[in-house]
N, C-alpha and C positions, 0 to 999 in steps of 0.2 A: 621761090619756095614753095610747099604744099602745106604749109601751116599757115590755119585760117582763125578767129578769135568766134568763139562760140555763139549764135545766134540761131532764131529761130529759121532764117535762110541756108546754114551751114551744117544745120542739124537735117534739114531736110536733102540737102545734097550727100551729107554723108549716108545718110539712110538708104539713100536710092546705090552709094556705091557698093553697101554692102550687097541687097539686094542681087546687084548685077555680079557679085562672086569676087568683089576687090578687097582690099584693107583700110581699115580707117585705124590710125591712133588716138585715143581718147582717156580724158581723165576720169579716175573713180575716187575713191576717198581715200582707197592704199597708195595705188599706183598709175599710171600710165599704162592702156592695155591694147597690145595690135588686137584688134575684132576683127573677125569674118565671119559669117550666117554658118551655126552651127552645123543646119543640112546639106553643106553643100561643099561636098567631100573634094573637090579641087579650089576652091576658096581655102580649106582649112590646110592645104597640101602647099599651098602660099605662104601661110604660117610659117609651116616647118622649115620654107626653104627660105625666106626671108630671113628669118632669126638663127638660122643654121643648128635649129635644133634636131636634137636627137627623135625618131620616132618614137619611140619605147616612152618617151614623158609624158604622160599625158595632159589636155589642156581642159583649164577650167570653164564652166559655162553657165553664162551670166544672163538673169535672168531681169523682169521688170513687174512681174504680177506671179502672187503665188498658182494662182489657175494655171502656168505657164509648164506646172510640174507636171499635170498631167500629160501633155504634150510630150516630154523628154524623160520621163521617171516610169519607172513599173513598182509602185506602192505596194501596188497587191502582192509581192514576195515579203515583205515587212511581217512580221506581224505586229500584233495589234499593240502590245509595251510599248516598240520601237516607235511605230506613226505615230505615238501620243507623244515621246517624245521628241519627235518630230517637229510637230506641230508646235509643240510648247517652244522648243529651238527656234522654231521662226518668227513666233510672233512676239516673242521679247531682242531676240538678236539681228531679225531681219526687217526693214534693210539695214545692212553692215557687212565688218570684215569677217565675216565668218563662210567659207567653203564646207558643207557635207557632202558627204559622199553616201551615193546610193543606187539602187538599180537602175540601170538606162533603159529605156523606151528603144526598140528596135528602129525607131527615124534618125538614131543618134548614128553615123558612120562611124566604123570602127575605128576612125582615123584619128577623132578627139579625144577615145578616149585609150588608143595603144593597145586595140583589141582587147580591151578588159570588158566584164559586163556592169560594169558600175562605172559611172561618172561622180566629178565634185562639180557640185550647184553652189553659185552665189547671189543673192542680192544685191546689189550694191549699192550703198549710200550717196548716189549724188547725182542731182537733178540733170544732168548733161549726158551718164553714163545710160540714167533711166530713160529718158525721151529717147536717146539712139536708137535703143535697145527696142523702146516700142514702136515707132517708128519703121522701123528692120522688119527682120520676121519674128520678134521677141524673144529669140535665143542668140547669144552671140557667145561662141568660142574665143578667149581674151588673154592668155599670156601676157608678160611683160612688154613693153614694147622698146625689147633690145636688145643685142645679139648674145645668143645662149650662153648663159655665164658667167655675164656682165653685170655691170650693178643697172639695178632696177633704175626706170627716172622718173623724178617726181618732177619734172618739166617739160612743157613741150618740145624745151630747146635740147633737153637731155636725149628724144627722140629722135630729132632731126641731125643730132652729133652723131648717135648709134648707127639708125636706119637712113635716114633722108630721103631719095626718094623713090624708093624701094619699095616705100608705102603708099599707097592712092591719097589719101589725105591725111592731114594731124590737125584735130581739134585741141587747138587751148586754151585749156581754162584754166590755167593758171596754177600754181603749188598745189599738189594734194594735199588734204588734212591728216593724213594719218602717216604717209611714208612707208609704211612698210608690209607687205604682202599679208594676206589673208590668213588668218588661221585654220588649218583644214583639219576636220576631223570624220573619224569614218563610225557611221552608226549601225553597220550591216552585219556586226558582230557580236559576239552574246557580251561583250561591254563593249563601250564607247572610246576609243582612239584620240588621240592630236597626233597627228601624221606631219604637223609641221606648226608650229606655234607660229602666231602673229597678231593683227590689229584687235583681236578680241581675247584675253588670256585668261589664261585657264581657268582661274577663280568666278570669274562671270558665268563658266558654263557650267561650273559644280554647284555652282548656287541653284541650277534649274534643275540639271537630272540627275546628282551626285557627282560620285567620284568617277574621273576619267583615266585613263591608261598613258601613260607619256609613249609614243610608241614610232617617235621621230627618228627615224633609220638613218644613216649615213652609209648610203649606199656607193658603190664605188663607182667609175665613171663609164663603164660599159658593164653598167647594170640591165639587167632585162627588165620588162613590165613594171615600172613602178604602178603606184596606187594613187601615188599622187607628185603632184611638181615637186619642187624645193628640196627633193628627197637626197640628190646629189650630194658623194662629201665634198666638190669643190663647184661652187657657184656665189655668185652674188658678185661676181670678185673685179674689183680692180684693177688695171693694169699695173699699177705701183705696186710691188711686193709689201704688204701688210701683215704684221704680228700683233699677234692679241695677246694683253697682258693681265695680269690681277693688279687688283689698287696696289698691291704693295711692291709688284715690279715693276710699274709703272715709273713709280715714284726713285725708288732706284735703280733707275735706266738713267744715265747721264747723259746729255744733251749729245748727240752728233751733227757733224756738220754735213747738209744735205736730207737730214730725217726729219718727219712732220709728226708731230706730236697730237691725237686725238683722247680726251678725257672727255671721261662722262659729265666731268661734273666740274663747278669753280671751286670748291675747297680740295678736292685731289689736285689738281693744278697746283694752286698757290703754294700747298706743300713741297711736291716738285721743284718749283722755283726758287721759295727760298732754301732748297738743297741745292740746287744746281748754277743757278744764278749763268742763265744761257745769257748770247749776246742775242743783240735789240733784234737780228735779223732772223731769230728760230722763229720758226712755221709752228707756232700751237692754236689751238680750237677744240673747242666745249661745245658737247653736244647740249648739255642744258646747266646753267650756272649754278640752278638752285638744285640741280639734282632729279629733277621730275622727268620720269620714264615717256610720258607723254610727249614732252618736248625733244624729249633725245630721239626717241623713235621717229619724228617727224623731221626731224634736222641729219640724221644718219644717212640718207645716201646723196641726198644735197652736199654735204661736206665733201661725202669720200668723191662725188664727181668733181667740184672745185681741189680736193687735192691732189687729184689723179691729170689733170690740164698744167700741173709743174711740173719737172724730168726730178723728182723726188726719188733718193736712193729707197727709201720703204718709209712705210708708216708706220709708226708702235700708235697701236689703239688700246685702251683700258674695257675691258668687259663690264659687265653693270650690273647692278646687285640682282640677284639671280630671282624676282619676286615678278608680276604682274608683267607689262611689257618689255621688263630685262631679259624675260627668257626668249623672245623673239629677237630682239636687239644681237644678246649674243650668239643666237643661233646663226642670224646672218654674219655677223662677223668672222667667228669660226670656220664658218664656209668659205668665206674671202681671203683667209686666210691660206687656207691648204692650196 
C-alpha cells in the first residue's frame, strides 16, 4: 500500500514525485486532493486519466505563498477596483477554503484550465498541503482524489479505496477539518459571482466585498467548457441511490427495510422516531446532533462513504437549513441525488 503518514521524510519524497511528473494524494482542510505539477502537461494528463475526469472540467491550482500569483496569473488584466477586492479577499480569507477565478499566466498549460483564459486559484489552510506545495514547484493542480463524479475523500483510506495504486503516493494526514470542497468565486466580471458554494460561506465574502451573485449553474453531464469544477448536474454521488428530502418530507417518510436515513440534526431524527418507531435494525445517521452546520459539513462525505459500504437499496437524506455552510451541504446533496 502506497499510503504513508506525514513526516519530513515523506513530504520530501512526495515533493520529488511531484517534480518528477508523478501524482500525490494529500490532505487539505477541505478534502484530499490529487496533486500534480501545474507546469507539467503530461502530469496533468495523468490526473484526468486516473480520475476518468472529462477534459472540459478545469482543475484548481493550489499555492502556498501569495507571491506565486505572479507566476501563474496575469493580474494586469484586472482593473484597480477588482485588484483591491482580490487583495482584500486574499488577506482575510486565505489561507482557507476559497478558490478565486483569475486571468491565467501563459506558463499554465491549457489542459489545467480546460482551454480557458482563467484559472481557479486556492491557498489551502493545511500545513501538509502548504509544505508539499512549497517543496515542489510552488503550484500544484489538485482536484479531489477520487474517481470522477464520486464522493470526495475526507480520509486517506477513502483515497485508497477509490484510486489505490493508480496514485504514486498517498500522504495520510488524518481526517480533513472541513470536509467540503472550497467555495469558488469569479471576480473577473462586472460583479463577483459564486460558481460553487463551499467551505467559505457567502456571508463571509459579502462582509468584505459587498453583495455577490449566485451563479452556481447546474450543467448537463456533456457540458462544454466549465468555468469552475463542481458545476455538473451529477457529481459527488455515492453508488447507493440517494433521495434528498426537506425536513417536513423526511419526517413523513416511513421507515423502509433496506434503506438508510441521514438526518441533519438530532431533533428532526427524534421527531421521526416518535412518528414511525422503526425496528432496531434501522440504519439512522445524523450529521450534527445540535444542528451545527460546520460539524454537518465535516461529517457529510464521511457518513456517505460509510453508508455506501453497505448494500442498501437507497438513502434518504435531509436538506440543511439554507444559510452559511448549509448552502454548500445542500449543493452536494442535490448533485449527489441526480
